[in-house]
C-alpha positions as a Python dict, from the first residue, in 0.01 Angstrom:
ca = {
    (1, 'M'): (0, 0, 0),
    (2, 'T'): (309, -218, 83),
    (3, 'T'): (573, 51, 72),
    (4, 'A'): (345, 225, 341),
    (5, 'S'): (361, -97, 544),
    (6, 'T'): (713, -166, 542),
    (7, 'T'): (789, 203, 618),
    (8, 'L'): (542, 162, 949),
    (9, 'A'): (705, -149, 991),
    (10, 'Q'): (1051, -21, 1014),
    (11, 'A'): (980, 313, 1244),
    (12, 'D'): (826, 74, 1463),
    (13, 'Q'): (1161, -134, 1492),
    (14, 'A'): (1359, 198, 1574),
    (15, 'L'): (1114, 309, 1848),
    (16, 'P'): (1278, 248, 2176),
    (17, 'V'): (1137, 26, 2417),
    (18, 'D'): (1149, -67, 2782),
    (19, 'G'): (1184, 293, 2908),
    (20, 'G'): (1325, 480, 2642),
    (21, 'T'): (1634, 209, 2565),
    (22, 'R'): (1675, 64, 2224),
    (23, 'R'): (1748, -329, 2216),
    (24, 'R'): (2030, -381, 2011),
    (25, 'P'): (1977, -722, 1828),
    (26, 'R'): (2159, -983, 1989),
    (27, 'R'): (2481, -1153, 1872),
    (28, 'G'): (2493, -1485, 1792),
    (29, 'R'): (2668, -1657, 2079),
    (30, 'E'): (3006, -1829, 2039),
    (31, 'S'): (2953, -2216, 1943),
    (32, 'D'): (3052, -2435, 2211),
    (33, 'D'): (3321, -2559, 2051),
    (34, 'T'): (3535, -2247, 2048),
    (35, 'R'): (3484, -2151, 2419),
    (36, 'R'): (3577, -2491, 2543),
    (37, 'T'): (3908, -2554, 2685),
    (38, 'N'): (4119, -2807, 2463),
    (39, 'W'): (4292, -3008, 2796),
    (40, 'W'): (4493, -3264, 2566),
    (41, 'A'): (4647, -2975, 2334),
    (42, 'T'): (4687, -2788, 2695),
    (43, 'A'): (4890, -3059, 2866),
    (44, 'L'): (5032, -3126, 2501),
    (45, 'I'): (5189, -2760, 2545),
    (46, 'A'): (5229, -2814, 2899),
    (47, 'V'): (5471, -3133, 2857),
    (48, 'C'): (5636, -2983, 2567),
    (49, 'S'): (5748, -2674, 2784),
    (50, 'L'): (5921, -2845, 3028),
    (51, 'T'): (6202, -2955, 2725),
    (52, 'V'): (6277, -2597, 2722),
    (53, 'L'): (6254, -2466, 3101),
    (54, 'V'): (6395, -2830, 3262),
    (55, 'P'): (6747, -2765, 3058),
    (56, 'L'): (6720, -2349, 3122),
    (57, 'Y'): (6661, -2440, 3488),
    (58, 'L'): (6960, -2703, 3477),
    (59, 'A'): (7179, -2406, 3300),
    (60, 'V'): (7088, -2183, 3540),
    (61, 'V'): (7168, -2398, 3856),
    (62, 'V'): (7466, -2530, 3710),
    (63, 'A'): (7605, -2188, 3630),
    (64, 'L'): (7566, -2102, 4011),
    (65, 'K'): (7706, -2371, 4163),
    (66, 'T'): (8098, -2458, 4252),
    (67, 'P'): (8290, -2740, 4106),
    (68, 'D'): (8282, -2933, 4433),
    (69, 'Q'): (7861, -2857, 4459),
    (70, 'L'): (7814, -3008, 4095),
    (71, 'V'): (7999, -3330, 4164),
    (72, 'A'): (7831, -3379, 4481),
    (73, 'G'): (7460, -3327, 4350),
    (74, 'T'): (7238, -3473, 4101),
    (75, 'G'): (7237, -3114, 3910),
    (76, 'F'): (6873, -3057, 4027),
    (77, 'E'): (6976, -2863, 4343),
    (78, 'W'): (6982, -2535, 4426),
    (79, 'P'): (7331, -2424, 4491),
    (80, 'N'): (7394, -2342, 4826),
    (81, 'P'): (7595, -2103, 4890),
    (82, 'V'): (7546, -1956, 4524),
    (83, 'R'): (7878, -1823, 4373),
    (84, 'W'): (7854, -1550, 4160),
    (85, 'E'): (8252, -1545, 4062),
    (86, 'N'): (8144, -1792, 3801),
    (87, 'F'): (8023, -1495, 3601),
    (88, 'A'): (8340, -1281, 3691),
    (89, 'E'): (8561, -1553, 3551),
    (90, 'A'): (8386, -1626, 3265),
    (91, 'W'): (8382, -1262, 3154),
    (92, 'E'): (8783, -1242, 3175),
    (93, 'R'): (8861, -1587, 3017),
    (94, 'T'): (8641, -1544, 2698),
    (95, 'S'): (8753, -1160, 2671),
    (96, 'F'): (8372, -1101, 2697),
    (97, 'P'): (8313, -755, 2597),
    (98, 'Q'): (8533, -777, 2262),
    (99, 'A'): (8376, -1136, 2174),
    (100, 'L'): (8045, -928, 2264),
    (101, 'M'): (8118, -691, 1996),
    (102, 'N'): (8216, -905, 1702),
    (103, 'T'): (7939, -1133, 1743),
    (104, 'A'): (7699, -805, 1745),
    (105, 'F'): (7882, -684, 1471),
    (106, 'I'): (7846, -982, 1252),
    (107, 'T'): (7500, -1022, 1375),
    (108, 'V'): (7325, -670, 1292),
    (109, 'G'): (7554, -660, 962),
    (110, 'S'): (7381, -991, 858),
    (111, 'V'): (7010, -891, 946),
    (112, 'A'): (7073, -585, 804),
    (113, 'F'): (7197, -710, 475),
    (114, 'T'): (6953, -1064, 457),
    (115, 'L'): (6648, -830, 519),
    (116, 'V'): (6697, -588, 218),
    (117, 'T'): (6876, -848, -5),
    (118, 'S'): (6635, -1123, 40),
    (119, 'S'): (6307, -900, 15),
    (120, 'I'): (6391, -736, -316),
    (121, 'V'): (6481, -1118, -456),
    (122, 'A'): (6178, -1243, -335),
    (123, 'Y'): (5958, -935, -486),
    (124, 'A'): (6131, -960, -820),
    (125, 'L'): (6039, -1335, -837),
    (126, 'A'): (5705, -1335, -675),
    (127, 'R'): (5573, -1109, -938),
    (128, 'N'): (5709, -1260, -1214),
    (129, 'I'): (5688, -1597, -1108),
    (130, 'H'): (5483, -1703, -1427),
    (131, 'R'): (5803, -1627, -1631),
    (132, 'P'): (6018, -1963, -1700),
    (133, 'F'): (6346, -1798, -1609),
    (134, 'F'): (6208, -1588, -1283),
    (135, 'K'): (6060, -1972, -1218),
    (136, 'G'): (6346, -2160, -1293),
    (137, 'V'): (6558, -1910, -1073),
    (138, 'F'): (6270, -1955, -783),
    (139, 'F'): (6352, -2381, -765),
    (140, 'Y'): (6721, -2316, -818),
    (141, 'L'): (6744, -2112, -441),
    (142, 'L'): (6530, -2389, -327),
    (143, 'A'): (6772, -2657, -391),
    (144, 'A'): (6998, -2496, -232),
    (145, 'L'): (6810, -2550, 64),
    (146, 'F'): (6888, -2988, 16),
    (147, 'I'): (7323, -2897, 23),
    (148, 'P'): (7486, -2973, 332),
    (149, 'F'): (7731, -2747, 484),
    (150, 'P'): (7992, -2986, 523),
    (151, 'I'): (7995, -3018, 156),
    (152, 'I'): (8117, -2699, 69),
    (153, 'M'): (8310, -2646, 322),
    (154, 'L'): (8651, -2725, 244),
    (155, 'P'): (8622, -2492, -113),
    (156, 'L'): (8494, -2246, 118),
    (157, 'V'): (8773, -2189, 282),
    (158, 'K'): (9000, -2169, 28),
    (159, 'Q'): (8800, -1915, -178),
    (160, 'T'): (8711, -1656, 131),
    (161, 'A'): (9129, -1681, 194),
    (162, 'I'): (9173, -1623, -201),
    (163, 'L'): (8947, -1344, -195),
    (164, 'G'): (9022, -1156, 143),
    (165, 'L'): (8695, -1241, 271),
    (166, 'D'): (8850, -1479, 599),
    (167, 'N'): (8711, -1169, 854),
    (168, 'Q'): (8428, -1038, 957),
    (169, 'V'): (8295, -845, 657),
    (170, 'G'): (8339, -1186, 468),
    (171, 'M'): (8096, -1359, 774),
    (172, 'I'): (7848, -1097, 709),
    (173, 'V'): (7842, -1181, 331),
    (174, 'L'): (7852, -1559, 369),
    (175, 'Y'): (7541, -1571, 614),
    (176, 'T'): (7345, -1321, 354),
    (177, 'I'): (7435, -1557, 63),
    (178, 'Y'): (7377, -1884, 282),
    (179, 'G'): (7043, -1753, 414),
    (180, 'L'): (6893, -1639, 67),
    (181, 'S'): (6742, -1943, -7),
    (182, 'L'): (6512, -2018, 280),
    (183, 'N'): (6442, -1646, 342),
    (184, 'V'): (6320, -1573, -47),
    (185, 'F'): (6093, -1898, 9),
    (186, 'I'): (5929, -1716, 307),
    (187, 'Y'): (5909, -1368, 141),
    (188, 'T'): (5789, -1494, -167),
    (189, 'A'): (5493, -1661, -51),
    (190, 'Y'): (5388, -1335, 173),
    (191, 'I'): (5447, -1084, -140),
    (192, 'R'): (5210, -1350, -338),
    (193, 'S'): (4974, -1282, -62),
    (194, 'I'): (4962, -876, -127),
    (195, 'P'): (4726, -769, -354),
    (196, 'I'): (4848, -630, -697),
    (197, 'E'): (4576, -319, -675),
    (198, 'L'): (4826, -139, -432),
    (199, 'E'): (5081, -147, -710),
    (200, 'E'): (4908, -69, -978),
    (201, 'A'): (4755, 206, -771),
    (202, 'A'): (5108, 365, -706),
    (203, 'R'): (5157, 313, -1081),
    (204, 'V'): (4876, 508, -1178),
    (205, 'D'): (5039, 807, -995),
    (206, 'G'): (5360, 769, -1137),
    (207, 'A'): (5561, 553, -907),
    (208, 'S'): (5825, 364, -1051),
    (209, 'T'): (5909, -12, -978),
    (210, 'W'): (6170, 106, -677),
    (211, 'R'): (5938, 297, -556),
    (212, 'V'): (5685, 101, -518),
    (213, 'F'): (5878, -156, -329),
    (214, 'W'): (5995, 108, -103),
    (215, 'Q'): (5684, 289, -24),
    (216, 'V'): (5407, 16, -100),
    (217, 'I'): (5563, -338, -28),
    (218, 'F'): (5859, -293, 199),
    (219, 'P'): (5600, -164, 477),
    (220, 'L'): (5392, -474, 412),
    (221, 'L'): (5645, -703, 483),
    (222, 'T'): (5715, -611, 866),
    (223, 'P'): (5592, -886, 1029),
    (224, 'M'): (5809, -1105, 774),
    (225, 'N'): (6136, -860, 840),
    (226, 'A'): (6057, -962, 1185),
    (227, 'T'): (6081, -1348, 1142),
    (228, 'V'): (6325, -1352, 882),
    (229, 'G'): (6562, -1129, 1125),
    (230, 'I'): (6529, -1314, 1436),
    (231, 'L'): (6591, -1650, 1243),
    (232, 'T'): (6871, -1483, 1095),
    (233, 'C'): (6993, -1332, 1404),
    (234, 'V'): (6964, -1668, 1601),
    (235, 'W'): (7162, -1807, 1337),
    (236, 'A'): (7463, -1591, 1328),
    (237, 'W'): (7450, -1553, 1695),
    (238, 'N'): (7487, -1885, 1775),
    (239, 'D'): (7688, -2025, 1466),
    (240, 'F'): (8026, -2200, 1591),
    (241, 'I'): (8109, -2409, 1232),
    (242, 'M'): (8130, -2127, 982),
    (243, 'P'): (8380, -1896, 1236),
    (244, 'L'): (8573, -2142, 1282),
    (245, 'V'): (8703, -2249, 945),
    (246, 'V'): (8645, -1931, 790),
    (247, 'L'): (8799, -1632, 1088),
    (248, 'T'): (9162, -1663, 1056),
    (249, 'D'): (9236, -1343, 1340),
    (250, 'P'): (9209, -1458, 1718),
    (251, 'A'): (9095, -1071, 1787),
    (252, 'A'): (8807, -1162, 1555),
    (253, 'R'): (8646, -1472, 1734),
    (254, 'T'): (8282, -1452, 1772),
    (255, 'L'): (8153, -1568, 2159),
    (256, 'P'): (8083, -1935, 2034),
    (257, 'L'): (8468, -1941, 1953),
    (258, 'A'): (8578, -1786, 2299),
    (259, 'Q'): (8361, -2054, 2502),
    (260, 'F'): (8533, -2363, 2362),
    (261, 'V'): (8829, -2264, 2558),
    (262, 'F'): (8622, -2430, 2842),
    (263, 'Q'): (8641, -2736, 2641),
    (264, 'G'): (8996, -2879, 2756),
    (265, 'Q'): (9149, -3219, 2623),
    (266, 'F'): (9054, -3436, 2937),
    (267, 'N'): (8784, -3193, 3156),
    (268, 'T'): (8548, -2928, 3114),
    (269, 'D'): (8499, -2610, 3326),
    (270, 'Y'): (8108, -2690, 3351),
    (271, 'T'): (8022, -2414, 3604),
    (272, 'V'): (8197, -2108, 3429),
    (273, 'A'): (8118, -2226, 3119),
    (274, 'F'): (7745, -2280, 3169),
    (275, 'A'): (7778, -1894, 3312),
    (276, 'S'): (7957, -1769, 3007),
    (277, 'Y'): (7632, -1927, 2828),
    (278, 'L'): (7413, -1748, 3024),
    (279, 'M'): (7568, -1428, 2937),
    (280, 'A'): (7592, -1502, 2521),
    (281, 'M'): (7216, -1601, 2574),
    (282, 'A'): (7042, -1307, 2727),
    (283, 'P'): (7121, -1032, 2473),
    (284, 'L'): (6955, -1317, 2219),
    (285, 'L'): (6648, -1334, 2478),
    (286, 'I'): (6613, -964, 2510),
    (287, 'V'): (6550, -914, 2138),
    (288, 'Y'): (6321, -1171, 2108),
    (289, 'I'): (6132, -1069, 2370),
    (290, 'F'): (6087, -700, 2217),
    (291, 'S'): (5983, -876, 1860),
    (292, 'Q'): (5778, -1202, 1976),
    (293, 'R'): (5452, -997, 1838),
    (294, 'W'): (5618, -964, 1523),
    (295, 'V'): (5727, -1283, 1480),
    (296, 'I'): (5411, -1441, 1584),
    (297, 'S'): (5199, -1236, 1363),
    (298, 'G'): (5450, -1323, 1035),
    (299, 'V'): (5413, -1677, 1085),
    (300, 'T'): (4988, -1634, 1116),
    (301, 'R'): (4982, -1369, 797),
    (302, 'G'): (5245, -1592, 606),
    (303, 'S'): (4992, -1866, 646),
    (304, 'I'): (4713, -1739, 528),
    (305, 'K'): (4651, -1576, 180),
}
């Protein structure tokens, strides 16, 4: 009797009502807290955005002015007339195509080697962190984050000269090594959030450790690869100190070194310099625009286990 009553009740609920239209159960409305706009946070974000937008506006305005317009005004006025010749002059004085190719070669090589080496090291540490040796290696790499670069700068210059690494290839090696500490820390936290059952299933099918990493783990590291890649790209592209002390061939100079030509002993050509800065910044902005969704997803996924 109870079973029959239950069956009839279920059938009655399944019958269409209101002209044959079945009513769907209403989902619970979102709480008011999630639907409200946090105006304090919005105002804070708006104010913080000014710290980026205002300097960017000044950079564009200065790059389009003449030296006389720059001296006469306060700096915020839009130039009239606009001087586009600043970009042509910056192109010639910095040998922009050659400096751009040098910087791009070092940056692309550093990003590629960093993604491969850091992910492999982080995978080995993440899956063996319970062992004393691997735990010691992990903390040893973390300790390198607290060593300032000026302390090791002079020994680095001498060592690279002895090994013949005072060139673009040496720069790629140095960026890969010096970025290992932070990148391993980022990768390790993310790899430990990946279920170990995925690897065990691949091993049951006969996959080796090397194959498990490349076919199972590495494809799942796409968000972290984008994050680490952007950090390494920005660092290698904008770095000034390391190329200055390591590179010995003037033909191998990067964009930051080439732009140093605008800094004189007694004056600085700000208008042409800012035009050069904008040209050097444009490729990096394009890269970030196309990869920002992977960077954001990598940050959010890396914070959740």
